[in-house]
C-alpha positions as CSV (number, residue, x, y, z in Angstrom):
1,M,116.0,95.2,75.4
2,P,115.3,96.7,78.8
3,D,116.6,95.9,81.9
4,T,114.2,94.5,84.7
5,H,114.2,95.6,88.0
6,V,112.6,94.5,91.2
7,T,112.1,96.6,93.7
8,F,109.2,98.2,95.9
9,C,107.3,101.4,96.2
10,R,107.8,104.2,98.9
11,I,105.1,106.2,98.6
12,C,103.1,105.0,101.5
13,E,103.3,102.4,104.3
14,A,102.0,99.4,101.8
15,T,105.5,99.5,100.1
16,C,103.9,97.1,97.1
17,G,106.3,95.1,95.0
18,L,107.2,96.3,91.6
19,L,109.1,95.8,88.6
20,V,110.8,98.8,86.9
21,D,111.9,98.7,83.1
22,T,114.7,100.6,82.4
23,E,116.6,101.8,79.2
24,G,120.0,103.8,80.0
25,D,118.9,106.1,82.6
26,R,115.0,106.1,81.4
27,I,112.3,104.4,82.6
28,T,110.1,102.3,80.2
29,D,107.3,100.7,82.4
30,I,106.5,100.1,86.2
31,R,104.2,97.4,87.0
32,P,103.2,95.4,90.2
33,D,105.3,92.5,90.9
34,P,103.4,89.3,91.0
35,A,106.3,87.5,93.0
36,H,106.6,90.0,96.0
37,V,105.9,87.9,99.1
38,V,103.0,90.4,100.4
39,S,101.8,92.4,97.6
40,R,101.5,89.5,95.4
41,G,100.9,91.5,92.0
42,Y,99.1,94.7,93.6
43,A,100.4,98.0,93.2
44,C,98.0,101.4,93.3
45,V,98.2,103.9,90.0
46,K,100.7,106.1,92.2
47,G,103.1,104.1,92.0
48,T,103.0,102.5,88.8
49,R,102.7,106.2,87.3
50,Y,105.8,107.6,89.1
51,A,108.0,107.5,86.0
52,E,106.6,110.9,85.2
53,T,107.5,112.3,88.6
54,Q,111.0,110.5,87.9
55,H,111.4,112.6,84.5
56,S,109.6,115.5,85.1
57,P,110.9,118.3,83.1
58,D,110.4,120.7,86.6
59,R,112.9,118.7,88.2
60,V,115.6,120.1,90.4
61,T,119.1,118.4,89.3
62,Q,121.8,120.8,90.8
63,P,121.6,123.4,93.8
64,M,120.2,126.7,93.1
65,K,120.3,129.8,94.9
66,R,117.6,132.7,94.8
67,V,119.0,136.2,93.9
68,G,115.8,137.9,93.0
69,P,112.4,138.4,94.4
70,P,110.3,135.2,95.3
71,G,107.9,134.1,92.5
72,D,109.9,135.1,89.7
73,P,112.0,132.1,87.8
74,A,114.5,134.2,86.6
75,S,115.5,134.6,90.2
76,W,117.3,131.3,90.2
77,V,120.5,130.6,89.5
78,P,122.6,127.3,89.9
79,I,125.5,127.0,92.2
80,S,127.8,124.5,93.2
81,W,127.2,122.0,96.0
82,G,130.5,123.4,97.8
83,R,129.2,126.9,97.7
84,A,125.9,126.2,98.4
85,L,126.8,124.4,101.6
86,R,129.5,126.6,102.8
87,E,126.9,129.8,102.4
88,I,123.8,127.6,104.3
89,A,126.5,126.7,107.0
90,A,127.8,130.4,107.4
91,R,123.8,131.7,107.4
92,V,123.1,128.9,110.1
93,R,126.1,129.8,112.3
94,G,125.1,133.4,112.1
95,Q,121.5,132.9,113.7
96,I,123.4,130.8,116.2
97,D,125.6,133.2,117.1
98,A,122.7,135.9,117.4
99,R,119.9,134.5,118.5
100,G,120.7,130.8,119.8
101,A,120.4,127.4,118.5
102,Q,116.7,127.1,118.7
103,A,116.8,129.9,116.3
104,V,117.2,127.3,113.5
105,G,114.2,124.8,112.6
106,H,113.5,121.9,110.4
107,F,110.4,120.9,108.7
108,V,109.8,117.4,107.3
109,G,107.2,115.7,105.4
110,S,105.6,112.1,105.3
111,A,108.3,111.2,102.7
112,G,110.8,111.6,104.9
113,G,109.4,108.4,106.7
114,A,110.1,106.3,103.5
115,N,113.9,107.5,103.8
116,V,115.3,104.9,106.1
117,L,118.9,106.6,106.7
118,A,118.0,110.3,106.3
119,P,116.2,110.4,110.0
120,L,119.6,109.2,111.5
121,F,121.5,111.8,110.3
122,R,119.0,114.5,110.3
123,N,118.5,114.1,114.3
124,A,122.7,113.6,114.8
125,L,122.7,117.3,113.0
126,F,120.4,119.2,115.0
127,E,121.6,117.4,118.4
128,A,125.1,118.4,117.5
129,I,124.1,121.9,116.9
130,G,122.1,122.1,120.1
131,S,118.6,122.8,118.5
132,S,115.4,120.5,119.3
133,R,113.4,123.1,116.8
134,M,111.9,120.2,114.6
135,Y,108.2,120.3,113.2
136,G,106.9,118.0,110.8
137,T,103.5,116.6,108.9
138,G,103.2,114.1,111.7
139,T,101.4,116.6,114.0
140,C,98.7,117.2,111.0
141,D,97.9,113.5,110.8
142,T,99.3,110.9,113.4
143,M,101.2,112.4,116.1
144,N,98.2,111.7,118.6
145,K,99.1,107.8,118.0
146,F,102.7,108.3,119.1
147,R,101.3,110.4,122.4
148,V,99.3,107.9,123.3
149,N,101.7,104.8,122.8
150,G,104.5,106.8,124.8
151,D,101.9,106.9,127.9
152,M,100.1,103.6,127.6
153,Y,103.0,101.4,126.6
154,G,106.3,103.4,127.3
155,S,107.5,104.6,123.8
156,P,106.0,106.3,121.2
157,M,107.2,103.8,118.5
158,R,105.2,100.9,120.8
159,L,102.7,100.6,117.6
160,A,99.9,97.8,117.7
161,H,98.4,96.7,114.7
162,P,95.1,94.7,113.9
163,D,95.8,90.8,113.2
164,V,93.7,91.5,109.8
165,D,94.2,87.9,108.5
166,H,93.0,86.0,111.7
167,T,90.6,88.5,113.2
168,R,86.8,88.2,113.5
169,F,85.9,91.6,113.9
170,L,87.4,94.6,112.5
171,M,86.2,98.1,112.9
172,V,87.4,101.1,111.2
173,L,87.0,104.7,111.9
174,G,88.0,107.7,109.5
175,A,90.2,105.4,107.6
176,N,89.9,104.6,103.9
177,P,93.0,101.9,103.3
178,A,91.6,100.7,99.7
179,V,92.1,104.3,98.2
180,S,95.2,105.7,100.5
181,G,96.6,102.4,102.2
182,N,96.8,102.5,106.0
183,T,98.5,104.9,108.5
184,L,101.5,103.8,110.4
185,Y,100.5,100.0,109.2
186,H,101.8,98.1,106.1
187,L,98.5,96.8,104.4
188,P,98.9,96.0,100.8
189,R,95.7,94.2,98.9
190,S,93.4,96.0,102.1
191,L,90.3,95.2,100.1
192,E,91.1,91.4,99.6
193,R,92.1,91.0,103.2
194,F,88.9,92.9,104.2
195,K,86.7,90.4,102.0
196,A,88.3,87.5,103.6
197,I,87.2,88.3,106.9
198,V,83.7,88.4,106.0
199,A,84.1,85.0,103.9
200,R,85.3,83.4,107.2
201,G,82.1,84.3,109.1
202,G,83.8,87.6,110.4
203,R,82.5,91.5,109.9
204,V,84.2,94.7,109.2
205,V,82.7,97.8,109.8
206,F,83.3,101.3,108.8
207,V,82.5,104.2,110.8
208,N,82.6,107.1,108.7
209,P,80.7,110.6,107.5
210,R,81.3,109.7,104.1
211,R,80.7,106.0,102.8
212,V,84.2,105.3,101.7
213,E,85.5,103.0,98.7
214,S,86.5,100.2,101.6
215,A,83.2,99.6,102.8
216,R,82.7,97.7,99.7
217,A,84.2,95.0,101.6
218,G,81.9,95.4,104.6
219,E,79.5,97.2,106.3
220,H,79.5,101.3,107.0
221,L,77.8,103.4,109.8
222,F,77.3,107.0,109.1
223,I,78.8,109.2,112.1
224,R,78.9,112.9,112.7
225,P,82.5,114.2,111.7
226,D,84.4,114.8,115.1
227,T,82.1,112.9,117.3
228,D,84.1,109.7,117.6
229,L,84.9,110.7,121.2
230,F,81.7,110.3,122.2
231,F,80.9,107.1,120.5
232,L,84.2,105.4,121.5
233,A,83.6,106.4,125.1
234,A,80.0,104.9,125.1
235,F,81.7,101.6,123.1
236,C,84.4,101.2,125.8
237,R,81.7,101.8,128.6
238,E,79.4,99.1,127.1
239,R,82.2,96.5,126.6
240,I,83.3,97.1,130.4
241,R,80.1,96.2,131.3
242,L,79.7,93.5,129.2
243,G,82.4,91.5,131.4
244,V,86.1,91.8,130.9
245,D,88.6,89.4,132.8
246,R,89.8,91.3,135.5
247,A,92.3,88.7,136.8
248,H,94.1,89.0,133.5
249,V,93.7,93.2,133.2
250,D,95.1,93.6,137.2
251,R,98.1,91.2,136.0
252,V,99.3,92.9,133.2
253,M,97.7,96.4,133.4
254,S,97.0,99.6,135.4
255,G,94.2,101.6,135.7
256,L,91.2,100.0,134.7
257,D,89.0,101.6,137.4
258,A,90.0,104.8,136.4
259,L,88.9,104.2,132.7
260,E,86.0,102.7,134.2
261,Q,85.0,105.7,136.1
262,A,85.6,107.8,133.2
263,V,83.5,106.4,130.7
264,E,80.4,105.6,133.0
265,P,78.7,108.6,132.2
266,W,78.5,108.0,128.4
267,T,75.8,106.2,127.4
268,P,74.8,104.8,124.5
269,E,71.8,107.2,124.7
270,R,73.7,110.0,125.0
271,Q,76.3,109.6,122.2
272,E,73.4,109.1,120.0
273,A,72.2,112.6,120.5
274,V,75.4,113.9,118.6
275,T,76.8,111.0,116.6
276,G,73.8,110.3,114.8
277,V,74.4,106.1,115.8
278,P,71.6,104.6,116.9
279,A,72.2,103.5,120.6
280,E,71.1,100.1,119.8
281,V,73.3,100.2,116.7
282,L,76.3,101.0,119.2
283,R,75.1,97.9,121.5
284,E,74.7,95.3,119.1
285,L,78.3,96.4,117.6
286,V,79.6,95.8,121.2
287,R,78.1,92.6,121.6
288,A,79.2,91.4,118.3
289,H,82.9,92.8,119.3
290,A,82.7,90.9,122.6
291,E,81.4,87.4,121.0
292,A,84.1,87.4,118.3
293,D,87.0,85.1,118.4
294,G,89.3,88.0,118.3
295,A,88.2,91.6,117.6
296,A,90.5,94.9,116.6
297,L,89.6,98.6,116.7
298,Y,91.7,100.7,114.5
299,M,91.4,104.3,113.5
300,A,93.4,107.0,110.8
301,T,93.5,110.4,109.8
302,G,89.9,111.2,109.6
303,V,89.6,110.7,113.6
304,N,93.5,111.9,114.3
305,Q,92.8,115.4,112.7
306,G,89.6,116.1,115.0
307,R,89.7,118.4,118.1
308,S,90.3,115.1,120.3
309,G,92.0,112.7,118.1
310,T,94.6,111.6,121.6
311,L,91.5,110.8,123.4
312,C,89.6,108.9,121.0
313,F,93.2,106.8,120.4
314,W,93.4,106.2,123.8
315,L,89.8,105.2,124.1
316,L,90.2,103.0,121.0
317,E,93.5,101.2,122.5
318,A,92.0,100.9,125.8
319,I,89.1,98.9,124.3
320,N,91.6,96.7,122.2
321,A,93.4,95.9,125.6
322,V,90.8,95.4,128.4
323,S,88.5,93.2,126.0
324,G,91.5,91.0,126.0
325,N,92.3,91.3,122.1
326,L,95.5,93.1,122.8
327,D,98.2,90.9,122.1
328,R,96.3,87.8,120.7
329,A,95.7,86.2,117.2
330,G,93.1,87.6,115.7
331,G,93.2,91.0,117.8
332,T,96.2,93.7,117.6
333,L,99.4,92.6,118.0
334,M,102.8,94.6,118.8
335,G,105.3,93.5,116.4
336,K,108.9,93.3,116.9
337,G,110.9,94.7,113.4
338,L,114.7,94.1,112.7
339,F,115.3,95.3,116.4
340,D,113.6,97.1,119.3
341,M,113.4,100.5,117.9
342,A,110.8,101.4,120.4
343,K,113.4,100.7,123.3
344,E,115.9,102.7,121.7
345,V,113.8,105.6,120.8
346,A,112.7,105.7,124.5
347,A,116.3,106.6,125.4
348,Q,116.8,109.2,122.6
349,P,116.6,112.7,124.6
350,L,115.4,114.5,121.1
351,M,112.3,111.5,120.7
352,Q,111.1,112.0,124.6
353,L,107.7,113.8,125.2
354,R,108.5,117.3,126.2
355,H,106.9,120.7,127.4
356,D,109.5,122.9,127.2
357,R,107.7,125.7,124.6
358,A,106.4,128.9,126.4
359,D,102.8,128.0,125.4
360,G,103.1,124.9,127.1
361,L,102.1,122.6,124.0
362,P,103.9,119.4,123.8
363,T,106.8,118.2,121.6
364,V,105.7,114.5,121.0
365,S,108.1,112.0,119.2
366,G,110.7,114.7,118.3
367,Q,108.0,116.9,116.6
368,Q,106.7,120.5,117.6
369,P,103.1,121.5,116.6
370,A,103.1,122.1,112.9
371,G,99.9,124.6,113.5
372,M,102.7,127.0,115.7
373,L,105.0,127.3,112.9
374,A,103.9,130.7,111.4
375,D,103.4,132.0,115.0
376,D,107.1,130.7,116.2
377,I,108.4,132.6,112.8
378,L,106.4,135.9,113.1
379,R,107.5,135.9,116.8
380,G,111.0,135.8,115.9
381,D,111.5,132.3,117.5
382,V,112.8,130.9,114.4
383,T,114.5,132.6,112.0
384,A,116.5,129.7,109.8
385,L,114.5,126.8,108.4
386,I,115.4,123.7,106.5
387,V,112.0,121.8,104.9
388,E,112.7,118.5,104.0
389,A,110.5,116.3,101.5
390,S,107.5,118.4,102.0
391,N,105.5,121.5,101.3
392,P,104.0,123.3,104.4
393,L,102.2,126.0,102.9
394,L,99.7,123.6,101.5
395,A,100.0,120.5,103.8
396,C,99.3,122.4,106.9
397,S,96.8,125.0,107.9
398,N,97.3,128.4,106.5
399,P,94.7,130.5,107.3
400,D,94.8,133.8,105.1
401,G,97.9,132.8,104.2
402,R,99.8,133.5,107.7
403,L,102.8,130.6,106.6
404,D,103.4,132.3,103.5
405,E,103.8,135.5,104.9
406,A,106.0,133.9,107.8
407,M,108.3,131.8,105.8
408,A,108.7,135.1,103.5
409,Q,110.4,137.0,106.4
410,L,112.9,133.9,107.5
411,D,116.6,135.2,107.2
412,L,117.6,131.5,106.0
413,L,114.9,128.9,104.2
414,V,116.5,125.7,102.6
415,S,114.1,123.5,100.5
416,I,115.1,119.9,100.6
417,D,113.2,118.0,97.4
418,H,113.3,116.9,93.9
419,V,111.1,120.2,92.7
420,R,110.5,123.5,93.3
421,N,107.2,123.6,95.1
422,E,105.2,126.7,96.7
423,T,107.7,126.3,99.8
424,G,110.7,125.9,97.4
425,S,109.4,129.1,95.5
426,L,110.1,131.3,99.0
427,A,113.0,129.2,100.0
428,H,116.9,130.9,99.2
429,Y,118.5,127.5,98.5
430,L,117.2,124.5,97.0
431,L,119.2,121.3,97.6
432,P,118.2,118.3,94.8
433,A,117.6,115.0,96.6
434,T,117.4,111.5,94.9
435,T,114.3,110.1,94.5
436,W,113.4,106.5,96.2
437,L,114.3,104.9,92.9
438,E,117.7,106.4,93.4
439,R,118.8,105.0,96.5
440,P,119.1,101.5,98.1
441,E,116.7,100.6,100.8
442,I,114.7,98.5,103.2
443,P,110.9,99.3,104.0
444,Y,109.7,102.3,106.1
445,A,111.2,102.7,109.3
446,L,107.9,101.9,111.0
447,Q,107.7,98.5,109.3
448,S,111.3,97.6,109.4
449,F,111.9,98.5,113.0
450,A,108.6,98.5,114.5
451,G,107.1,95.4,113.1
452,C,103.8,97.4,111.8
453,T,102.7,94.5,109.8
454,P,100.2,91.5,110.1
455,T,102.5,89.8,107.7
456,P,106.3,89.9,109.0
457,Y,108.9,90.1,105.9
458,M,111.7,91.9,105.0
459,I,113.1,93.5,101.7
460,Y,116.0,94.9,99.8
461,A,116.1,96.7,96.8
462,D,119.1,98.5,94.9
463,A,118.4,101.4,93.7
464,V,117.0,101.4,90.1
465,L,118.5,104.2,88.5
466,E,121.7,106.5,89.3
467,P,120.8,110.0,90.3
468,P,121.6,113.1,87.8
469,P,125.1,114.6,88.7
470,G,124.0,117.2,90.7
471,V,121.6,115.5,92.9
472,R,122.5,114.2,96.6
473,P,121.1,111.9,99.2
474,E,119.8,113.5,102.2
475,W,122.0,111.7,104.5
476,W,124.6,113.1,102.6
477,M,123.6,116.6,102.7
478,F,123.3,116.4,106.8
479,V,126.9,115.1,107.3
480,R,128.2,117.8,105.1
481,L,126.2,120.6,106.3
482,A,127.8,119.4,110.2
483,D,131.2,119.3,108.7
484,E,130.9,122.9,107.5
485,L,129.5,123.7,111.0
486,G,132.3,122.1,112.9
487,A,129.7,120.0,114.4
488,T,130.2,116.7,116.2
489,L,128.1,114.2,115.1
490,F,126.8,111.4,117.2
491,G,128.4,113.1,120.3
492,N,131.3,110.8,119.1
493,R,134.3,112.3,117.6
494,M,135.7,109.3,115.5
495,A,132.8,108.4,114.2
496,S,131.7,112.0,113.2
497,A,135.0,112.2,111.5
498,A,134.4,109.0,109.7
499,A,131.1,110.2,108.7
500,K,132.6,113.3,107.2
501,T,135.4,111.7,105.6
502,V,133.1,109.3,103.9
503,A,130.8,112.3,102.6
504,R,133.7,114.2,101.2
505,L,135.0,111.3,99.4
506,W,131.4,110.9,97.9
507,E,132.4,113.2,95.0
508,T,134.8,110.6,94.1
509,K,134.3,107.3,92.3
510,V,136.3,106.0,95.5
511,G,133.8,107.7,97.7
512,R,130.9,105.9,95.8
513,R,132.1,102.5,95.9
514,L,132.3,102.7,99.4
515,D,128.4,102.6,99.4
516,V,127.9,103.7,102.8
517,P,124.0,103.6,102.8
518,G,124.2,99.9,101.8
519,L,126.8,99.3,104.4
520,L,124.4,100.9,107.2
521,I,121.8,99.3,105.7
522,D,123.6,95.8,105.7
523,G,124.1,96.6,109.9
524,M,120.5,96.9,110.2
525,L,119.5,93.6,108.3
526,R,122.4,91.5,110.0
527,K,121.1,93.1,113.6
528,G,117.7,91.7,112.8
529,G,119.2,88.2,112.1
530,L,119.0,88.4,108.2
531,P,121.5,88.2,105.6
532,G,123.3,91.0,104.3
533,R,122.0,93.1,101.5
534,K,123.7,91.3,98.7
535,K,122.5,87.7,99.8
536,M,119.2,89.4,100.1
537,A,119.1,90.8,96.6
538,R,120.4,87.8,95.2
539,E,118.3,85.1,97.0
540,H,115.2,86.9,98.2
541,P,114.6,89.6,95.3
542,H,111.0,89.6,96.1
543,G,111.2,89.8,100.0
544,I,111.5,87.0,102.6
545,L,108.9,86.0,104.8
546,L,109.5,86.0,108.5
547,P,107.8,84.1,111.2
548,E,104.3,84.7,111.6
549,Q,103.3,87.0,114.9
550,E,101.1,84.5,117.0
551,G,100.9,87.3,120.5
552,G,101.4,86.3,123.9
553,D,105.1,88.2,123.3
554,F,104.4,91.7,124.7
555,L,101.7,91.7,127.8
556,G,104.0,90.9,131.1
557,T,107.4,91.0,129.3
558,E,110.1,93.8,129.4
559,R,109.0,95.1,126.2
560,V,106.4,96.9,127.9
561,L,108.2,100.2,128.7
562,T,106.2,101.9,131.3
563,P,108.1,102.4,134.6
564,D,105.8,99.7,136.3
565,G,105.7,97.3,133.1
566,L,102.2,97.4,133.1
567,V,100.4,99.0,130.2
568,D,98.3,102.0,131.7
569,L,94.8,102.1,130.5
570,A,94.4,105.5,131.9
571,P,97.5,107.9,131.8
572,A,96.9,110.7,134.1
573,E,97.3,113.6,131.8
574,I,94.8,112.1,129.4
575,A,92.3,111.0,131.5
576,L,92.4,114.3,133.5
577,H,92.1,115.9,130.1
578,F,89.2,113.4,129.0
579,A,87.4,114.5,132.4
580,K,88.0,118.2,131.7
581,S,86.8,118.6,128.2
582,A,84.3,116.0,127.3
583,D,81.2,117.6,128.7
584,A,82.2,120.8,127.1
585,L,82.9,119.3,123.5
586,Y,79.5,117.4,123.7
587,E,77.5,120.7,124.5
588,D,79.6,122.3,121.6
589,E,78.4,119.3,119.4
590,R,74.5,119.9,120.5
591,A,74.8,123.6,120.1
592,N,76.1,123.3,116.5
593,A,73.9,120.2,115.6
594,S,72.4,122.1,112.6
595,R,75.5,123.2,111.1
596,I,78.0,121.6,108.3
597,K,81.0,120.2,109.1
598,L,84.0,119.7,106.7
599,I,86.3,116.9,106.3
600,G,89.1,115.7,104.0
601,K,88.8,113.0,101.3
602,R,91.3,110.9,99.8
603,E,91.9,110.0,96.3
604,M,93.5,107.2,94.5
605,R,95.5,109.3,91.6
606,R,96.9,111.9,94.7
607,L,99.1,111.4,97.4
608,N,99.2,114.8,99.3
609,T,100.8,117.2,97.3
610,S,103.8,114.9,95.8
611,S,101.6,113.8,92.8
612,S,100.5,117.1,92.0
613,N,102.9,117.8,89.4
614,S,102.2,114.3,87.4
615,A,100.3,114.4,84.1
616,A,99.2,110.9,84.3
617,L,97.6,111.3,87.8
618,V,96.3,114.5,87.7
619,R,93.6,115.3,85.0
620,E,91.0,117.3,86.3
621,K,91.9,121.4,86.7
622,T,90.4,121.4,90.0
623,N,89.3,119.3,93.3
624,Y,85.6,119.3,94.4
625,A,83.5,119.7,97.3
626,Y,81.3,116.7,97.9
627,L,77.8,117.2,99.4
628,S,74.8,115.1,100.5
629,V,71.6,114.7,98.2
630,E,69.7,116.3,101.0
631,D,71.9,119.4,101.3
632,A,71.9,119.7,97.6
633,E,68.3,120.0,97.5
634,R,68.0,122.4,100.5
635,M,70.2,124.8,98.9
636,D,69.2,123.9,95.4
637,V,72.8,122.5,94.1
638,A,73.6,120.7,91.2
639,N,76.9,119.0,89.8
640,D,79.5,121.6,88.7
641,D,77.7,124.4,90.9
642,W,80.1,126.8,92.5
643,L,79.9,127.0,95.9
644,E,81.4,129.1,98.5
645,V,82.8,127.3,101.8
646,T,83.2,129.9,104.9
647,S,84.9,129.0,108.1
648,E,85.6,131.6,110.6
649,H,89.3,131.4,109.6
650,G,88.9,131.5,105.4
651,R,87.0,131.2,102.5
652,V,87.1,129.3,99.6
653,R,84.9,128.9,96.1
654,I,85.0,125.3,94.6
655,P,82.5,123.5,92.3
656,A,80.1,120.7,93.9
657,R,79.9,117.1,93.3
658,V,76.3,115.7,94.8
659,T,76.6,112.0,95.9
660,D,74.8,109.7,98.2
661,E,78.2,108.6,99.6
662,M,78.1,111.7,101.9
663,M,76.2,111.8,105.2
664,P,74.0,114.8,105.3
665,R,75.2,117.9,107.2
666,T,79.0,117.0,106.1
667,I,81.1,118.5,103.1
668,A,84.1,116.8,101.7
669,I,87.2,118.6,100.0
670,P,90.0,116.8,99.1
671,Q,93.3,118.1,100.5
672,C,96.6,119.4,99.2
673,W,95.3,120.9,95.9
674,G,95.4,124.4,95.7
675,H,98.8,125.2,93.2
676,A,97.9,128.4,91.7
677,K,101.1,129.6,92.9
678,A,103.3,126.8,91.9
679,D,105.4,128.4,89.3
680,G,108.0,125.7,89.8
681,L,105.4,122.9,89.0
682,S,104.1,123.3,85.3
683,H,101.5,120.8,85.2
684,A,100.1,121.4,88.8
685,K,99.8,125.3,88.4
686,A,97.9,124.5,85.3
687,H,95.6,121.9,87.6
688,P,95.7,124.2,90.8
689,G,91.9,123.4,92.5
690,V,91.7,124.7,96.2
691,N,93.3,124.4,99.2
692,S,91.2,123.5,101.8
693,N,93.5,124.1,104.6
694,W,92.5,128.0,103.9
695,L,89.6,126.9,105.9
696,A,91.6,125.4,109.2
697,G,93.1,127.8,111.7
698,D,96.7,127.7,113.3
699,G,97.6,129.1,116.8
700,P,97.3,127.6,119.9
701,E,93.5,127.9,119.9
702,N,93.3,125.5,117.2
703,I,96.0,122.8,118.3
704,E,95.1,119.9,120.4
705,R,97.1,120.4,123.7
706,L,98.1,116.6,124.3
707,S,99.6,115.7,121.2
708,G,100.2,119.5,119.3
709,M,97.9,117.9,116.2
710,S,96.0,120.5,114.0
711,H,92.4,120.6,114.0
712,L,92.2,119.5,110.3
713,S,88.8,117.9,110.0
714,G,85.0,118.4,111.4
715,I,85.7,121.9,110.9
716,L,82.2,124.1,111.3
717,V,81.6,125.8,107.8
718,D,79.0,127.8,106.2
719,V,78.1,127.1,102.4
720,R,76.0,128.8,99.9
721,K,75.7,128.1,96.0
722,V,77.3,131.5,94.2
723,A,76.9,132.1,90.4
724,T,80.4,131.7,89.4
725,P,83.8,131.6,91.1
726,A,84.8,135.0,90.4
727,S,81.5,136.2,91.5
């Protein structure tokens, strides 16, 4: 008989409840948990098919060292953990001695956000060696939000979220939660909850260049890619003109006059000329927003990745705030979490906004621009790099393979992962990490500590499986590297010595019984006033509901961490950037109105690059380019015809899909395919597809200067039909 384990998925922020059946060290079934206090029997196919990834024959289960050229599987030989860590530490020390600590960098992927303990020890290690050279996929999808949160609310981790279960008006820009979950926001069963808004007499409006699957639960409005800035500016202008409670705003916020002045030129008619949204449609939406008993605006990756993602999120948050919907039921709420992570992060030097790069680009929430990684390496600023839970060669902009070229010349490249992906194939060392089913956990840090969930709850899950003998958790790797480097963690000799002692003992049965991850999670739970992990697992295996958020506990309190304790509606640097750039962006849109723009597309069976090697999920050998019926007729294109898509940065060839879901003059290519060179991923290599990030630029001219975000959506392209992929 199989053993059944109650756990939860850690693939995305939805963290749906799961039941996992095991026999010995094998998973026999994964299914949704009907008793989970929030997801209640829902989970997507990416979670329920995870056994294919867990037991992949391509999984790396012991440390490996490359002793030959990249691309040759025979170049890899197994080595012991002790030898791997000693050699890596010696090479790191050599780079520090020769070039300084900033020559040693780190790159983390989105999966790192699902690992509550790894960031604690990762940051401690890099602080100990004196390097702040840390990159991540956050500057490919979300860092604009952290920048705005820091400027408006005083901490990058002050994350407001829509009160979906009580709102009467929800407008969603550039997101498709029904397929991909939500960005920085816990919302399982999203379609069901959107439909509930409509059922209680409210409205849900999706603003997107593609009619997304989520729009089945509401209304859809086409908008030309990367023009959301002008739509939001006009929306903000009209919302202020309809009337705001100035006494309330002046009491708990600052900058209303500056905000009003900034958006005044942006009339509904002016935005219509570039967005395609009729002026009267915009005015009607503003009236509906103003009349609703609770309204919220939300945006995600599709807008974040444009040329002005920070400005867009600033205007969106300003609309939520100035309309009186911030910190109120049915509007947007500022969750509390287990403890005030936002306050703690605001005091951490590594996480503060910095402008210490020679090119003037910012470091936001601890991350430098991923789009500058190739330049930084090729210039010699970074000579050693640890990549954790990521595949930046596919996940980041990589025109003409510049990032491949850069990583190949590193003096040291370490890949911490489950498999040898394209980045791992260039590495000098592979360090095999545990999967999320092999470690005890509480949900995503943003959910646990920032409270980014409309239904507050907490859950603890023990590990479902023991990891293979040669696999280690990331926290252990960082502590052991610190030990080999002689670095003092946490700036505290006693705490550092204790951590190192425990990590050394981890190789023994006594050390494993110490259960350091469990003890640390215990402390987090108790700090939040909850029972310890053992009681949680015994009495609340499906999660425990916490008091509902009712609003009224953020504005005018010490939780607003700006210097004057007021929400800043017009942060100086952001408002100045808007004033200097909006008109030029607008004229550029007018000049290129007839050209096609490229956007991304989420797919239900794929999550970035992490699911690419799963035969249970990836069945097509390629992704497709989706274009409108109108564009297809103009170019004489039918399904499965081959297209050549060219930008100023690169060119790809990809088969076509014609659909009425697409807005004319728009083409969508699902991201994070392109595994033709994945010699360590057998299924992915046989189902390679096309990497759309070859069409995106890198370097300073392709990076948003407020947040360090790469320009990955709304890219101007030329599209033509070709006879064959090789023609």
